[in-house]
PASEBA-1860 file (N, C-alpha, C; in nm, 3 decimals):
! residues 247
1> MKKYILIF> -2.871/-1.010/3.620/-2.859/-1.023/3.475/-2.815/-0.890/3.412 ~ -2.880/-0.783/3.457/-2.846/-0.650/3.405/-2.701/-0.616/3.435 ~ -2.655/-0.663/3.553/-2.517/-0.636/3.593/-2.419/-0.698/3.494 ~ -2.446/-0.825/3.455/-2.357/-0.894/3.363/-2.361/-0.832/3.223 ~ -2.479/-0.788/3.183/-2.492/-0.722/3.053/-2.410/-0.593/3.051 ~ -2.418/-0.518/3.161/-2.343/-0.393/3.172/-2.193/-0.418/3.167 ~ -2.146/-0.522/3.239/-2.005/-0.557/3.239/-1.959/-0.595/3.099 ~ -2.041/-0.677/3.032/-2.009/-0.720/2.896/-1.999/-0.599/2.803
9> WLVSTVCF> -2.093/-0.507/2.818/-2.095/-0.387/2.732/-1.972/-0.302/2.756 ~ -1.933/-0.286/2.883/-1.815/-0.207/2.916/-1.688/-0.269/2.861 ~ -1.675/-0.401/2.875/-1.557/-0.472/2.823/-1.551/-0.460/2.672 ~ -1.665/-0.477/2.607/-1.671/-0.467/2.461/-1.634/-0.328/2.414 ~ -1.683/-0.227/2.486/-1.655/-0.089/2.450/-1.507/-0.058/2.462 ~ -1.446/-0.106/2.570/-1.303/-0.082/2.592/-1.220/-0.150/2.484 ~ -1.256/-0.276/2.451/-1.182/-0.350/2.349/-1.192/-0.283/2.213 ~ -1.313/-0.236/2.182/-1.334/-0.170/2.054/-1.255/-0.040/2.048
17> AQKTTVYT> -1.257/0.034/2.161/-1.190/0.164/2.164/-1.040/0.150/2.146 ~ -0.985/0.034/2.183/-0.841/0.015/2.176/-0.794/-0.019/2.034 ~ -0.884/-0.052/1.946/-0.845/-0.090/1.811/-0.816/0.033/1.726 ~ -0.712/0.024/1.648/-0.673/0.130/1.556/-0.681/0.075/1.415 ~ -0.742/0.151/1.325/-0.755/0.107/1.187/-0.647/0.170/1.101 ~ -0.585/0.087/1.018/-0.491/0.133/0.917/-0.559/0.119/0.781 ~ -0.593/0.231/0.720/-0.652/0.229/0.585/-0.538/0.234/0.484 ~ -0.541/0.144/0.389/-0.440/0.143/0.284/-0.507/0.181/0.153
25> IGDSTMAN> -0.457/0.286/0.089/-0.516/0.331/-0.037/-0.409/0.330/-0.145 ~ -0.448/0.284/-0.263/-0.352/0.273/-0.372/-0.408/0.189/-0.485 ~ -0.318/0.117/-0.552/-0.355/0.046/-0.675/-0.341/-0.104/-0.658 ~ -0.330/-0.175/-0.771/-0.330/-0.321/-0.772/-0.210/-0.382/-0.703 ~ -0.102/-0.309/-0.688/0.014/-0.365/-0.619/-0.011/-0.381/-0.470 ~ -0.116/-0.314/-0.420/-0.156/-0.324/-0.280/-0.285/-0.404/-0.261 ~ -0.370/-0.407/-0.361/-0.510/-0.445/-0.346/-0.531/-0.592/-0.311 ~ -0.645/-0.619/-0.247/-0.689/-0.757/-0.224/-0.727/-0.821/-0.357
33> KKDPDKNP> -0.693/-0.947/-0.375/-0.727/-1.021/-0.496/-0.832/-1.128/-0.465 ~ -0.918/-1.154/-0.563/-1.020/-1.257/-0.546/-0.956/-1.395/-0.539 ~ -1.025/-1.486/-0.469/-0.981/-1.627/-0.458/-0.835/-1.638/-0.415 ~ -0.799/-1.580/-0.301/-0.658/-1.579/-0.262/-0.597/-1.717/-0.243 ~ -0.680/-1.818/-0.216/-0.627/-1.953/-0.199/-0.583/-2.015/-0.331 ~ -0.642/-1.966/-0.442/-0.611/-2.020/-0.574/-0.533/-1.921/-0.660 ~ -0.560/-1.794/-0.640/-0.501/-1.689/-0.724/-0.355/-1.665/-0.685 ~ -0.261/-1.680/-0.779/-0.120/-1.655/-0.746/-0.091/-1.509/-0.715
41> EHGWAQVL> -0.176/-1.417/-0.764/-0.150/-1.274/-0.746/-0.200/-1.225/-0.610 ~ -0.118/-1.146/-0.544/-0.154/-1.085/-0.416/-0.102/-0.941/-0.412 ~ -0.177/-0.854/-0.346/-0.128/-0.721/-0.316/-0.056/-0.723/-0.183 ~ 0.043/-0.635/-0.167/0.120/-0.642/-0.042/0.038/-0.603/0.080 ~ -0.060/-0.512/0.063/-0.144/-0.476/0.178/-0.241/-0.589/0.212 ~ -0.265/-0.678/0.118/-0.351/-0.794/0.139/-0.294/-0.888/0.244 ~ -0.162/-0.889/0.257/-0.096/-0.983/0.348/-0.035/-0.911/0.468 ~ -0.079/-0.789/0.493/-0.019/-0.706/0.599/-0.071/-0.740/0.739
49> QPFFKDNI> -0.196/-0.781/0.750/-0.258/-0.802/0.882/-0.179/-0.897/0.972 ~ -0.128/-1.009/0.923/-0.058/-1.102/1.013/0.066/-1.045/1.081 ~ 0.117/-0.933/1.033/0.234/-0.872/1.095/0.198/-0.790/1.219 ~ 0.067/-0.771/1.243/0.022/-0.685/1.352/-0.061/-0.760/1.455 ~ -0.062/-0.708/1.574/-0.146/-0.762/1.681/-0.293/-0.729/1.652 ~ -0.381/-0.786/1.734/-0.525/-0.771/1.710/-0.575/-0.628/1.727 ~ -0.499/-0.545/1.798/-0.546/-0.407/1.820/-0.525/-0.318/1.697 ~ -0.452/-0.368/1.598/-0.434/-0.296/1.471/-0.513/-0.369/1.363
57> VIDNRALN> -0.606/-0.298/1.300/-0.691/-0.358/1.198/-0.656/-0.298/1.062 ~ -0.614/-0.382/0.968/-0.582/-0.336/0.833/-0.710/-0.336/0.750 ~ -0.748/-0.219/0.702/-0.865/-0.205/0.615/-0.813/-0.165/0.477 ~ -0.797/-0.264/0.392/-0.733/-0.242/0.261/-0.834/-0.189/0.161 ~ -0.825/-0.061/0.127/-0.915/0.002/0.031/-0.849/0.021/-0.107 ~ -0.727/-0.027/-0.123/-0.661/-0.016/-0.253/-0.739/-0.096/-0.357 ~ -0.737/-0.049/-0.481/-0.815/-0.111/-0.588/-0.733/-0.120/-0.716 ~ -0.756/-0.227/-0.788/-0.688/-0.247/-0.916/-0.711/-0.128/-1.009
65> GRSTRSFI> -0.606/-0.084/-1.074/-0.618/0.012/-1.182/-0.641/0.157/-1.143 ~ -0.637/0.187/-1.015/-0.669/0.324/-0.973/-0.545/0.412/-0.967 ~ -0.568/0.537/-1.004/-0.469/0.643/-0.985/-0.524/0.735/-0.877 ~ -0.447/0.836/-0.839/-0.502/0.932/-0.743/-0.627/0.999/-0.800 ~ -0.625/1.025/-0.931/-0.740/1.091/-0.995/-0.865/1.004/-0.989 ~ -0.854/0.880/-1.034/-0.973/0.795/-1.040/-1.019/0.752/-0.900 ~ -0.925/0.739/-0.806/-0.962/0.703/-0.669/-1.049/0.812/-0.607 ~ -1.018/0.937/-0.640/-1.099/1.049/-0.592/-1.229/1.060/-0.671
73> AEKQWEAV> -1.220/1.052/-0.804/-1.338/1.070/-0.889/-1.446/0.965/-0.861 ~ -1.404/0.844/-0.828/-1.499/0.737/-0.800/-1.550/0.739/-0.656 ~ -1.511/0.843/-0.583/-1.552/0.862/-0.443/-1.499/0.753/-0.349 ~ -1.393/0.685/-0.391/-1.328/0.589/-0.303/-1.261/0.660/-0.186 ~ -1.200/0.775/-0.215/-1.138/0.851/-0.107/-1.244/0.907/-0.013 ~ -1.354/0.951/-0.067/-1.462/1.004/0.017/-1.510/0.898/0.117 ~ -1.519/0.774/0.072/-1.561/0.665/0.160/-1.460/0.643/0.273 ~ -1.332/0.649/0.240/-1.229/0.636/0.344/-1.236/0.754/0.440
81> YNSLKKGD> -1.242/0.874/0.384/-1.247/0.996/0.465/-1.363/0.992/0.565 ~ -1.478/0.947/0.520/-1.596/0.942/0.607/-1.582/0.838/0.718 ~ -1.493/0.740/0.697/-1.474/0.635/0.797/-1.363/0.666/0.897 ~ -1.280/0.763/0.865/-1.165/0.792/0.950/-1.205/0.842/1.087 ~ -1.131/0.796/1.186/-1.146/0.849/1.321/-1.008/0.886/1.376 ~ -1.010/0.964/1.481/-0.886/1.012/1.539/-0.797/0.895/1.578 ~ -0.670/0.904/1.539/-0.574/0.800/1.574/-0.558/0.691/1.469 ~ -0.643/0.690/1.367/-0.626/0.595/1.258/-0.505/0.633/1.173
89> YVFIEFGH> -0.465/0.542/1.086/-0.354/0.567/0.993/-0.403/0.549/0.850 ~ -0.339/0.622/0.757/-0.369/0.608/0.615/-0.237/0.588/0.540 ~ -0.218/0.469/0.485/-0.102/0.441/0.401/-0.139/0.478/0.258 ~ -0.057/0.561/0.194/-0.088/0.618/0.062/0.023/0.579/-0.036 ~ -0.011/0.494/-0.135/0.089/0.455/-0.235/0.024/0.448/-0.374 ~ 0.049/0.550/-0.453/0.000/0.557/-0.591/0.117/0.581/-0.686 ~ 0.085/0.592/-0.814/0.186/0.625/-0.914/0.182/0.538/-1.038 ~ 0.158/0.407/-1.020/0.159/0.316/-1.135/0.060/0.359/-1.243
97> NDQKNMDS> -0.060/0.398/-1.202/-0.164/0.432/-1.300/-0.173/0.582/-1.327 ~ -0.118/0.662/-1.237/-0.113/0.807/-1.261/-0.028/0.838/-1.384 ~ 0.065/0.751/-1.418/0.154/0.778/-1.529/0.098/0.734/-1.665 ~ -0.024/0.682/-1.668/-0.084/0.635/-1.794/-0.138/0.752/-1.874 ~ -0.049/0.811/-1.955/-0.079/0.939/-2.022/-0.170/0.926/-2.144 ~ -0.218/0.805/-2.172/-0.318/0.788/-2.278/-0.457/0.769/-2.220 ~ -0.469/0.786/-2.089/-0.597/0.762/-2.021/-0.636/0.888/-1.943 ~ -0.732/0.962/-1.995/-0.770/1.089/-1.933/-0.838/1.071/-1.798
105> LRYTNPHT> -0.890/0.952/-1.771/-0.957/0.928/-1.644/-0.860/0.893/-1.532 ~ -0.736/0.862/-1.570/-0.639/0.822/-1.468/-0.512/0.906/-1.466 ~ -0.469/0.957/-1.578/-0.342/1.027/-1.585/-0.341/1.153/-1.499 ~ -0.228/1.173/-1.431/-0.203/1.300/-1.362/-0.061/1.344/-1.393 ~ -0.044/1.474/-1.411/0.091/1.531/-1.421/0.155/1.518/-1.283 ~ 0.274/1.459/-1.274/0.334/1.437/-1.142/0.356/1.564/-1.062 ~ 0.382/1.676/-1.132/0.417/1.800/-1.063/0.296/1.888/-1.030 ~ 0.179/1.850/-1.082/0.059/1.931/-1.056/-0.049/1.846/-0.991
113> AYRHNLIR> -0.130/1.777/-1.072/-0.245/1.705/-1.018/-0.205/1.595/-0.920 ~ -0.102/1.518/-0.954/-0.058/1.410/-0.864/-0.014/1.467/-0.729 ~ 0.068/1.569/-0.736/0.115/1.635/-0.613/-0.002/1.687/-0.531 ~ -0.095/1.756/-0.595/-0.207/1.815/-0.522/-0.300/1.707/-0.465 ~ -0.314/1.596/-0.535/-0.396/1.487/-0.481/-0.333/1.426/-0.357 ~ -0.201/1.409/-0.359/-0.132/1.360/-0.240/-0.151/1.456/-0.122 ~ -0.138/1.585/-0.151/-0.156/1.686/-0.046/-0.298/1.680/0.009 ~ -0.394/1.658/-0.079/-0.533/1.646/-0.033/-0.549/1.527/0.061
121> FVKESREK> -0.493/1.413/0.025/-0.502/1.295/0.113/-0.440/1.325/0.249 ~ -0.328/1.393/0.248/-0.258/1.425/0.373/-0.341/1.521/0.458 ~ -0.385/1.631/0.398/-0.457/1.732/0.475/-0.590/1.680/0.526 ~ -0.662/1.608/0.443/-0.794/1.561/0.485/-0.785/1.448/0.588 ~ -0.679/1.367/0.580/-0.656/1.268/0.685/-0.634/1.338/0.819 ~ -0.552/1.442/0.816/-0.523/1.515/0.939/-0.644/1.590/0.992 ~ -0.731/1.634/0.903/-0.855/1.699/0.947/-0.935/1.608/1.040 ~ -0.930/1.477/1.013/-1.005/1.381/1.092/-0.925/1.328/1.211
129> GAIPILLT> -0.805/1.381/1.229/-0.720/1.334/1.339/-0.646/1.206/1.308 ~ -0.646/1.165/1.180/-0.573/1.044/1.138/-0.431/1.082/1.097 ~ -0.346/0.981/1.089/-0.205/1.003/1.058/-0.175/0.946/0.919 ~ -0.145/1.030/0.821/-0.108/0.979/0.688/0.037/0.932/0.686 ~ 0.063/0.830/0.608/0.199/0.783/0.582/0.213/0.770/0.431 ~ 0.309/0.839/0.373/0.330/0.836/0.229/0.436/0.731/0.192 ~ 0.408/0.658/0.084/0.500/0.558/0.034/0.519/0.579/-0.116 ~ 0.642/0.568/-0.162/0.665/0.569/-0.306/0.621/0.435/-0.365
137> SITRRNFN> 0.597/0.434/-0.497/0.552/0.314/-0.566/0.657/0.203/-0.558 ~ 0.611/0.078/-0.550/0.706/-0.032/-0.559/0.766/-0.032/-0.700 ~ 0.889/-0.075/-0.710/0.955/-0.080/-0.839/0.902/-0.195/-0.924 ~ 0.915/-0.184/-1.053/0.886/-0.296/-1.143/1.013/-0.379/-1.163 ~ 0.994/-0.504/-1.193/1.108/-0.589/-1.230/1.145/-0.556/-1.374 ~ 1.240/-0.464/-1.389/1.273/-0.412/-1.522/1.425/-0.409/-1.538 ~ 1.484/-0.530/-1.553/1.629/-0.542/-1.573/1.661/-0.530/-1.722 ~ 1.765/-0.455/-1.752/1.809/-0.448/-1.892/1.899/-0.567/-1.925
145> EKGVLIGT> 1.951/-0.571/-2.047/2.031/-0.686/-2.092/2.161/-0.701/-2.015 ~ 2.201/-0.595/-1.944/2.322/-0.601/-1.862/2.292/-0.638/-1.717 ~ 2.165/-0.664/-1.688/2.128/-0.700/-1.552/2.112/-0.581/-1.459 ~ 2.095/-0.462/-1.518/2.076/-0.340/-1.438/1.927/-0.312/-1.425 ~ 1.882/-0.288/-1.303/1.742/-0.258/-1.278/1.715/-0.112/-1.313 ~ 1.619/-0.089/-1.404/1.589/0.045/-1.454/1.454/0.091/-1.400 ~ 1.450/0.211/-1.344/1.326/0.266/-1.292/1.227/0.300/-1.402 ~ 1.098/0.295/-1.370/0.994/0.319/-1.470/0.892/0.423/-1.427
153> HGDYPLET> 0.910/0.483/-1.309/0.805/0.569/-1.254/0.826/0.719/-1.273 ~ 0.930/0.756/-1.345/0.951/0.898/-1.372/0.959/0.981/-1.245 ~ 0.887/1.094/-1.245/0.895/1.190/-1.133/0.791/1.167/-1.024 ~ 0.711/1.062/-1.036/0.608/1.039/-0.933/0.668/1.010/-0.795 ~ 0.768/0.923/-0.786/0.830/0.904/-0.655/0.894/1.031/-0.601 ~ 0.954/1.110/-0.689/1.014/1.237/-0.645/0.910/1.326/-0.581 ~ 0.794/1.340/-0.644/0.690/1.426/-0.587/0.638/1.373/-0.455 ~ 0.632/1.240/-0.442/0.591/1.182/-0.314/0.691/1.219/-0.206
161> RLVAQEYK> 0.819/1.210/-0.239/0.923/1.248/-0.142/0.912/1.396/-0.104 ~ 0.888/1.481/-0.203/0.881/1.624/-0.177/0.761/1.660/-0.091 ~ 0.647/1.598/-0.119/0.526/1.625/-0.038/0.550/1.578/0.106 ~ 0.611/1.462/0.121/0.639/1.411/0.256/0.730/1.506/0.333 ~ 0.830/1.558/0.262/0.924/1.650/0.326/0.857/1.783/0.361 ~ 0.783/1.838/0.266/0.722/1.969/0.285/0.616/1.968/0.394 ~ 0.538/1.861/0.399/0.426/1.855/0.494/0.458/1.770/0.616 ~ 0.585/1.731/0.629/0.633/1.656/0.746/0.546/1.532/0.772
169> VPFIDLEY> 0.535/1.452/0.667/0.456/1.330/0.671/0.549/1.211/0.692 ~ 0.518/1.119/0.782/0.597/0.996/0.790/0.606/0.932/0.652 ~ 0.725/0.884/0.616/0.752/0.848/0.478/0.831/0.718/0.470 ~ 0.790/0.631/0.377/0.863/0.507/0.348/0.898/0.507/0.200 ~ 1.026/0.505/0.170/1.071/0.507/0.031/1.066/0.364/-0.024 ~ 0.944/0.320/-0.052/0.923/0.182/-0.092/0.986/0.151/-0.228 ~ 0.995/0.251/-0.314/1.062/0.230/-0.442/1.207/0.187/-0.418 ~ 1.276/0.257/-0.332/1.416/0.227/-0.304/1.432/0.087/-0.244
177> YTELLEQS> 1.352/0.056/-0.144/1.370/-0.072/-0.075/1.325/-0.190/-0.161 ~ 1.229/-0.168/-0.250/1.194/-0.277/-0.342/1.297/-0.291/-0.454 ~ 1.365/-0.183/-0.488/1.480/-0.194/-0.580/1.586/-0.286/-0.518 ~ 1.616/-0.263/-0.392/1.714/-0.348/-0.323/1.668/-0.493/-0.321 ~ 1.538/-0.512/-0.300/1.482/-0.647/-0.298/1.501/-0.716/-0.433 ~ 1.461/-0.648/-0.540/1.474/-0.705/-0.674/1.620/-0.737/-0.706 ~ 1.708/-0.645/-0.671/1.850/-0.663/-0.700/1.909/-0.779/-0.619 ~ 1.859/-0.799/-0.498/1.911/-0.908/-0.415/1.873/-1.044/-0.475
185> YGPEKSRQ> 1.760/-1.050/-0.544/1.720/-1.174/-0.610/1.788/-1.189/-0.746 ~ 1.813/-1.076/-0.811/1.877/-1.080/-0.943/1.777/-1.096/-1.055 ~ 1.824/-1.080/-1.180/1.735/-1.080/-1.296/1.650/-1.206/-1.311 ~ 1.703/-1.323/-1.277/1.628/-1.447/-1.297/1.542/-1.483/-1.176 ~ 1.602/-1.490/-1.059/1.527/-1.532/-0.941/1.418/-1.433/-0.901 ~ 1.432/-1.307/-0.941/1.331/-1.207/-0.908/1.196/-1.236/-0.974 ~ 1.194/-1.326/-1.072/1.067/-1.369/-1.131/0.976/-1.428/-1.023 ~ 1.036/-1.487/-0.921/0.959/-1.548/-0.811/0.874/-1.445/-0.737
193> LHLHFKAG> 0.916/-1.319/-0.741/0.844/-1.213/-0.671/0.720/-1.168/-0.748 ~ 0.714/-1.208/-0.874/0.608/-1.161/-0.964/0.531/-1.279/-1.022 ~ 0.472/-1.262/-1.137/0.383/-1.363/-1.193/0.441/-1.413/-1.325 ~ 0.520/-1.517/-1.316/0.583/-1.578/-1.434/0.548/-1.727/-1.438 ~ 0.465/-1.763/-1.534/0.421/-1.902/-1.546/0.412/-1.941/-1.694 ~ 0.450/-2.063/-1.722/0.427/-2.119/-1.855/0.281/-2.166/-1.862 ~ 0.229/-2.175/-1.983/0.092/-2.222/-2.002/0.074/-2.359/-1.936 ~ -0.029/-2.370/-1.851/-0.057/-2.496/-1.783/0.021/-2.519/-1.656
201> ENPFYKED> 0.118/-2.435/-1.629/0.200/-2.451/-1.507/0.119/-2.420/-1.383 ~ 0.030/-2.323/-1.394/-0.059/-2.288/-1.283/-0.203/-2.290/-1.335 ~ -0.293/-2.360/-1.265/-0.430/-2.373/-1.316/-0.505/-2.241/-1.327 ~ -0.455/-2.137/-1.264/-0.521/-2.007/-1.270/-0.498/-1.938/-1.404 ~ -0.390/-1.976/-1.474/-0.356/-1.915/-1.602/-0.352/-2.020/-1.712 ~ -0.435/-2.002/-1.813/-0.441/-2.098/-1.924/-0.329/-2.073/-2.026 ~ -0.281/-1.949/-2.031/-0.175/-1.913/-2.124/-0.050/-1.869/-2.048 ~ 0.058/-1.847/-2.121/0.181/-1.798/-2.058/0.153/-1.667/-1.984
209> KADDTHLS> 0.219/-1.651/-1.872/0.203/-1.529/-1.792/0.341/-1.473/-1.762 ~ 0.362/-1.347/-1.794/0.490/-1.280/-1.764/0.460/-1.137/-1.721 ~ 0.436/-1.121/-1.592/0.394/-0.993/-1.535/0.501/-0.947/-1.436 ~ 0.568/-0.837/-1.467/0.677/-0.787/-1.383/0.636/-0.671/-1.292 ~ 0.506/-0.640/-1.291/0.455/-0.533/-1.205/0.386/-0.590/-1.081 ~ 0.299/-0.687/-1.103/0.217/-0.741/-0.994/0.291/-0.852/-0.920 ~ 0.238/-0.888/-0.806/0.315/-0.967/-0.710/0.260/-1.106/-0.687 ~ 0.351/-1.200/-0.671/0.317/-1.332/-0.619/0.296/-1.321/-0.468
217> LKGATEIA> 0.250/-1.429/-0.407/0.238/-1.428/-0.261/0.374/-1.404/-0.197 ~ 0.477/-1.463/-0.254/0.612/-1.443/-0.201/0.652/-1.297/-0.211 ~ 0.630/-1.236/-0.328/0.665/-1.096/-0.346/0.587/-1.004/-0.255 ~ 0.457/-1.028/-0.244/0.372/-0.945/-0.159/0.415/-0.955/-0.012 ~ 0.448/-1.075/0.031/0.489/-1.096/0.171/0.624/-1.030/0.199 ~ 0.715/-1.040/0.104/0.846/-0.975/0.119/0.828/-0.823/0.133 ~ 0.740/-0.766/0.052/0.721/-0.621/0.056/0.648/-0.578/0.182 ~ 0.550/-0.656/0.226/0.482/-0.626/0.353/0.583/-0.626/0.467
225> QIVVNQIK> 0.677/-0.720/0.463/0.782/-0.724/0.566/0.869/-0.600/0.560 ~ 0.901/-0.555/0.439/0.979/-0.431/0.423/0.905/-0.314/0.487 ~ 0.776/-0.302/0.459/0.696/-0.192/0.514/0.699/-0.196/0.666 ~ 0.681/-0.313/0.723/0.683/-0.326/0.869/0.820/-0.289/0.924 ~ 0.925/-0.335/0.859/1.061/-0.303/0.905/1.085/-0.152/0.902 ~ 1.034/-0.085/0.799/1.053/0.059/0.787/0.969/0.136/0.888 ~ 0.852/0.084/0.920/0.770/0.147/1.024/0.848/0.150/1.156 ~ 0.915/0.041/1.185/0.993/0.032/1.309/1.102/0.139/1.316
233> LLEDPSVE> 1.151/0.182/1.199/1.260/0.279/1.194/1.213/0.424/1.190 ~ 1.085/0.446/1.168/1.033/0.583/1.163/1.050/0.651/1.299 ~ 1.094/0.774/1.296/1.121/0.847/1.420/1.008/0.942/1.459 ~ 0.908/0.953/1.376/0.796/1.043/1.403/0.714/0.989/1.521 ~ 0.691/1.071/1.624/0.615/1.024/1.741/0.472/0.981/1.710 ~ 0.419/1.028/1.597/0.281/0.994/1.563/0.263/0.847/1.526 ~ 0.373/0.775/1.501/0.361/0.635/1.463/0.392/0.539/1.578 ~ 0.408/0.593/1.697/0.444/0.506/1.811/0.339/0.399/1.837
241> KLKKGIK> 0.212/0.436/1.827/0.105/0.340/1.850/0.110/0.228/1.746 ~ 0.143/0.265/1.623/0.153/0.167/1.516/0.272/0.073/1.542 ~ 0.383/0.129/1.584/0.501/0.048/1.616/0.469/-0.054/1.726 ~ 0.399/-0.010/1.827/0.367/-0.099/1.939/0.271/-0.210/1.897 ~ 0.200/-0.189/1.787/0.106/-0.289/1.739/0.169/-0.396/1.654 ~ 0.299/-0.383/1.623/0.369/-0.485/1.544/0.398/-0.606/1.631 ~ 0.377/-0.722/1.576/0.405/-0.846/1.653/0.554/-0.863/1.677
END
């Protein structure tokens, strides 16, 4: 009996040791949503797990409404940091709420506090032997009357790019690739990627809904696929384990 218990323990230990956790930190465009079977809104990290084999575990810590400032102040980052182990990954995508300059609890200057918060996430991830991956914010569906998609994130994506370059962090320019996605659908069909409903059209919304920032299940899945496709193209040797974990 003891022999079988020992074998079971050894097998369990090996299986557990082979699992790698991917922590995703960011805002509502990534976050898990309540009642996913009924709720039309989904974060892209919420639908990321099915793209990976069982040895890669997605631990989505992104939260609605958070900026780099509030994520740190609320000790959400501390909780992730304390959980990190060598070989884990940290996907970092902020910016939507950092730009809210009427909110002292969330706003960050892109060239100072935002930049330094990103650097903190990178350095402290590496302290624990984890691998940070920086991503620019997904674009908003913001077409002008001529059908031209206009950016809304100011210098936040620029600073993300600069930090990635300076600190040699694996980087996915998600703003760029989601711009291509929105443009491929066009001004009208791109509504499908977001939350556009007439009153009574969807039981989750009693009134008209026109949200060009947050994602439908279709939009979230499309963006998760983009992230996976870009991971495959990363040349940094630190992401090889992650690449091998893709289905």
